[in-house]
C-alpha positions in Angstrom: 28.1 -3.5 10.9 27.8 -1.0 13.8 30.2 1.9 13.9 31.7 3.1 17.2 32.9 6.6 17.9 35.5 6.3 20.8 37.4 8.7 22.9 40.3 7.7 25.3 41.7 5.1 22.8 45.2 5.2 24.3 45.9 3.6 27.7 44.6 0.8 29.8 40.9 0.8 29.0 41.0 2.2 25.5 43.5 -0.4 24.2 41.7 -3.4 25.7 38.4 -2.1 24.5 39.6 -1.5 20.9 40.9 -5.1 20.8 37.6 -6.5 22.0 35.6 -4.3 19.5 37.8 -5.4 16.6 37.3 -9.0 17.6 33.5 -8.4 17.4 34.0 -6.9 13.9 33.0 -3.3 14.8 34.3 -0.3 12.8 35.9 2.3 15.1 36.5 6.0 14.7 38.8 6.9 17.6 40.1 10.5 18.3 43.6 10.8 19.8 45.8 13.8 20.0 49.0 11.9 19.0 48.6 8.7 17.0 52.0 7.6 18.1 50.7 7.2 21.7 48.4 4.4 20.6 50.0 1.1 21.5 47.4 -1.4 20.5 46.7 -3.5 17.4 46.4 -1.9 14.0 43.5 -2.9 11.9 41.6 -1.8 8.8 38.5 -1.4 10.9 40.2 1.1 13.3 40.5 4.6 12.0 42.6 6.9 14.3 41.8 10.6 14.0 44.4 13.2 15.2 42.2 15.5 17.2 41.4 16.5 20.8 38.0 16.6 22.5 37.3 20.1 21.3 38.0 19.3 17.7 35.5 19.2 14.7 34.5 15.5 14.8 30.8 15.9 13.7 31.4 14.3 10.3 32.5 11.1 12.1 29.6 11.2 14.5 27.3 11.3 11.4 28.7 7.9 10.3 28.5 6.3 13.8 25.8 4.5 15.8 27.3 4.4 19.3 29.6 6.8 21.2 31.8 5.4 24.0 33.3 8.3 25.9 36.2 7.0 27.9 38.6 10.0 27.8 39.1 11.9 31.1 41.5 14.0 33.1 42.4 11.6 35.9 45.5 13.5 37.1 46.0 13.9 40.8 48.2 17.0 41.0 46.1 19.8 39.7 44.9 22.3 42.3 42.1 24.1 40.3 38.7 22.6 39.7 38.4 24.4 36.3 41.2 22.1 34.9 39.1 19.0 35.6 35.8 20.7 34.6 37.1 21.5 31.2 37.8 17.9 30.2 35.5 15.9 32.4 32.4 18.1 32.1 32.6 20.6 29.3 34.1 18.2 26.8 31.6 15.5 27.8 28.7 18.0 27.4 29.9 19.1 24.0 30.3 15.5 22.8 26.9 14.5 24.1 25.1 17.5 22.5 26.8 16.9 19.2 26.0 13.2 19.5 22.3 14.0 19.9 22.4 16.5 17.0 24.0 13.9 14.7 21.6 11.1 15.5 23.7 8.8 17.7 21.5 6.0 19.1 23.5 5.3 22.3 26.0 7.2 24.5 28.1 5.2 26.9 29.9 7.3 29.5 32.8 5.8 31.5 32.7 7.6 34.8 34.1 6.5 38.2 32.9 4.6 41.3 34.0 7.6 43.3 30.8 9.5 42.3 28.9 6.8 44.3 28.9 6.5 48.1 31.2 3.6 49.2 30.4 1.1 51.9 32.0 -1.6 53.9 32.8 -5.2 53.1 29.6 -6.4 54.8 27.5 -3.6 53.3 29.3 -2.4 50.1 28.2 0.8 48.3 25.5 0.6 45.7 24.5 2.8 42.7 21.8 4.6 44.8 24.3 5.8 47.4 25.1 9.5 47.2 28.8 10.6 47.0 30.6 10.5 50.3 33.5 12.3 51.9 36.3 12.7 51.1 35.4 12.1 47.5 32.9 14.9 47.4 35.9 17.2 47.8 37.9 15.5 45.1 37.9 17.6 41.9 38.0 14.6 39.6 35.0 13.0 41.2 33.1 16.3 41.3 33.6 16.9 37.7 32.5 13.4 36.7 29.5 13.7 38.9 28.5 16.9 37.2 28.8 15.2 33.8 26.6 12.3 35.0 23.9 14.6 36.2 23.9 16.4 32.8 23.6 13.2 30.8 20.8 11.8 33.0 18.9 15.1 32.8 19.2 15.2 28.9 18.7 11.5 28.0 15.5 12.0 26.0 15.7 10.5 22.5 19.1 8.8 23.1 20.1 5.8 25.1 22.4 6.8 27.9 24.4 4.4 30.0 26.8 5.4 32.7 29.4 2.9 33.9 31.2 3.5 37.2 34.3 1.3 37.4 36.4 0.9 40.4 40.2 0.5 40.3 41.2 -1.1 37.0 43.9 -3.8 36.7 45.2 -5.3 33.5 47.7 -5.1 30.6 48.4 -2.2 28.2 48.6 0.4 31.0 51.1 2.4 29.0 51.0 5.7 31.0 50.9 3.9 33.5 47.8 4.9 35.5 46.4 2.4 38.0 49.4 0.2 37.2 51.5 2.4 39.4 50.3 0.5 42.4 51.9 -2.6 40.9 55.1 -0.7 40.0 55.3 0.3 43.7 56.0 -3.3 44.6 57.6 -4.8 41.5 61.1 -5.9 42.3 61.0 -4.2 45.6 62.1 -5.7 48.9 60.0 -3.4 51.1 56.6 -2.1 50.3 54.9 0.6 52.3 51.1 0.5 52.2 48.4 3.0 53.4 45.7 2.0 55.9 42.7 2.1 53.6 41.4 -0.1 50.9 39.5 -0.1 47.6 37.7 -2.3 45.1 39.9 -3.8 42.3 38.4 -5.0 39.0 40.0 -6.5 35.9 39.9 -4.2 33.0 38.4 -7.0 30.8 35.3 -6.9 33.0 34.8 -3.2 32.2 35.2 -4.0 28.6 32.7 -6.8 28.9 30.2 -4.5 30.6 30.6 -1.9 27.8 29.8 -4.6 25.2 26.8 -5.8 27.2 25.5 -2.3 27.4 24.7 -2.5 23.7 22.0 -5.1 24.3 21.2 -4.9 28.1 21.9 -1.4 29.3 18.8 0.5 30.5 18.8 4.2 29.5 19.6 6.6 32.3 21.0 4.0 34.6 24.3 3.9 36.4 26.2 0.6 36.8 29.0 -0.1 39.2 31.7 -2.3 37.6 33.3 -3.7 40.7 35.4 -6.7 41.5 37.2 -7.5 44.8 37.0 -5.4 47.9 40.5 -5.5 49.5 42.5 -3.5 51.9 45.8 -2.2 50.5 47.6 -4.8 52.6 45.4 -7.6 51.2 46.1 -6.3 47.6 49.9 -6.3 48.1 49.7 -9.8 49.7 47.8 -11.0 46.7 50.4 -9.3 44.4 53.2 -10.9 46.4 51.7 -14.3 45.8 51.1 -13.8 42.1 54.6 -12.5 41.5 56.2 -15.2 43.7 58.1 -12.5 45.6 58.9 -11.9 49.3 58.4 -8.2 50.0 58.2 -7.0 53.5 55.0 -5.1 53.9 55.0 -2.1 56.3 52.0 0.0 57.1 52.1 3.8 56.8 50.5 5.5 59.8 47.7 8.0 59.1 49.6 10.8 60.8 52.4 10.4 58.4 50.0 10.6 55.4 48.4 13.6 56.9 51.8 15.3 57.3 52.7 14.4 53.7 49.4 15.9 52.5 50.1 19.3 54.1 53.7 19.2 52.9 52.3 18.8 49.4 50.0 21.7 49.9 53.1 23.8 50.7 54.8 22.6 47.6 51.8 23.6 45.5 52.0 27.1 46.8 55.4 27.3 45.1 53.9 25.9 41.8 55.6 22.5 42.3 53.5 19.7 40.8 52.8 17.0 43.3 50.1 14.4 44.0 50.6 15.0 47.7 47.6 16.9 49.0 45.4 16.6 52.1 42.5 15.2 50.1 44.6 12.7 48.3 46.1 11.4 51.6 42.6 11.2 53.1 41.4 9.0 50.2 44.2 6.5 51.0 42.9 6.1 54.5 39.3 5.2 53.3 38.0 1.7 52.8 35.8 2.4 49.8 34.1 -0.8 48.9 31.4 -1.4 46.3 28.8 -4.0 45.1 28.6 -5.4 41.6 25.2 -7.0 42.0 23.3 -4.6 39.7 25.8 -5.1 36.8 25.5 -8.9 37.2 21.7 -8.9 37.2 21.0 -6.2 34.5 24.1 -6.2 32.3 24.8 -9.9 32.8 28.5 -9.2 33.4 30.5 -12.3 34.2 33.3 -11.2 36.4 36.8 -12.7 36.0 39.7 -13.5 38.2 41.6 -10.6 39.7 44.6 -12.9 40.2 44.8 -13.4 36.4 44.5 -9.7 35.8 47.3 -9.0 38.2 49.5 -11.6 36.4 48.7 -10.0 33.0 49.3 -6.5 34.3 52.6 -7.5 35.9 53.8 -9.2 32.8 53.1 -6.1 30.7 54.6 -3.6 33.1 57.7 -5.8 33.6 58.3 -5.6 29.9 57.3 -1.9 29.5 58.4 -0.4 32.8 58.2 3.4 32.8 
């Protein structure tokens, strides 16, 4: 029986991944700062360890075969790059170096599609595309890109796979993270949407890609895990259908988003936490679309229905609204 060392066990991806690994009879060591934050299934093959990313976890690595590093700082309000670098690069580097030292056979890093250059619906972004504006100015994407480069440069004697998921949709989004886009519309009569768009993918497809990495992943390769390329308007129309609701959809002009970005910048000068910033508002105006062809061909990922993922996410968030 293979043993997995997992970070990022709480939340959308971690919970869904743990359930799938347990179904496949894997044994899991999972570090988490607060065990009470884990909302998934309990099982004798799941060993939760109260520890952060800079703790002494070498003894658990010694008993593991594969590391899946899903933990990250994905917050949107921090104004210093160092805050993201500490978690997304320094902690990743430390975990990877210790994994190599303790004989780990495979290291799977969950990154982000934002480190890859996006494209259009007719010519979506592929793994070979370099990062594009405005994401090259986004501290989260920059710190993830730095971690990717380190892993690829030091992949000798260990199998390294980098997965670059787009915007995840699904149940068990307890924080919530990406589920906030659904909460924006849930039980609302009016929904304001930005002018851009993105790729949306069911979380179960990322879980499937991780499991397929065990057998099919090529060391040193990056894999976009991408589903449907939709404008924000198209996504909310789809959400409206799946929830059988009748929201009025109203576009937000770019100039208003630009104003909100600079207003947020002023707030940050007064140490007020806010996700409003010029870069975050620019991101909402971009149509960042991606291709999943490589993951289908090499990882043999079978992509599922986004409509079903929306229904599952909506059902969960309706019961556990934050």
